[in-house]
N, C-alpha and C positions, 0 to 999 in steps of 0.2 A: 138334391144335394145329399151327398153321402155323409154319414156320421163319422166323426173322427174318433178313433179308439183312444182311450185314456192311456197315458204313459204309465210305466211301472211306478214312477214317483207319485203320480196322481192316485193310483190305486192304494199305495202305502199310506198316503196322506188321508184318503177317505176312510180307510180302516182305522188308522190311529185316532182320528177325530171321533169316529163312532165309538171306539173303546173308551176314549176320554169322557165322552158325554153319557154313555149308557152301558159300558162294558160289564159292570158287575150285575146289572139287571137283565142283560140279554144272553140268551143261549148262543152257542156257536152258530147255529142255523140262522138265528135272527140277525146276528152280526154280519153273516155272509150276505144275507138278503139286503140289509140296510146299506151295506157298502157296495152292493151290486157287483159281486164277484162270483165266479164259478167255484165249485167245490175245490178243484185242483189248485187254482190260483190262490184261494183263501188259505188253504193248508200251507202252501209254499211261503206266503207272506207272513203268516202266523209263526211258522218255524223260524224264519229269518229274523223277525222282530223279537222273538224269545231269545235267540242266540245273541243278538246285539244288545239285549237288555232294555229295549224300548217298552216292553210290556212284561207283566208277570202273570202266571196262571194262579188262580186261587186254589189252594190245596186243602182248604178247610171245608168242612161240610156242616152247615147249620140249617135251620128250618127255612131260611130265606136266601141263602147263598149256597150254590152247589159247585162242584168241581167243573172244570171246563170253561169257567168264566174268567175274564181277564180284567186287570187293572193296568193303567198306564203308569210308568215310572217317571221320575224327573227327567231322565234322559229322553224318554218319549215325548214329554212336553216340550223340551228344548228342540227336538227334531221337528215337531209340528211348527214351531216358530220359524225355524230355518227354512222349512219347505215353503211356508207362507211368504217369507221375504223373497225366496228364489222365484216363486210363481209370480209375485208382484213385479219383480224386476223383468222377468220374461214377458209378461203380458203388456207391461208398459213399453218395452222395446218393440215388440211385434205389433202392438196395437189391436190385437184380436179380442182380448177380454179386458173389461174394466169395470 
């Protein structure tokens, strides 16, 4: 049985959840690995989410927080909820996941 590739929406969702749960503590490489994305795809999605205001990059530098780490915005949290409800509706209709 062949594996089904994740949709772009699922990739965005996985990365948003990872940033919500661990963003400030994870380096970009760790986020990329945890969300199971290639470097190119990771950079595209990060750029898109920054432009749309779903996440913000930490620009401060302290002893425990460095640049290049992200935090989720309220808009990003709302987006996670919307994607979850969309995925729930889709999986309920198709009967594939539950």
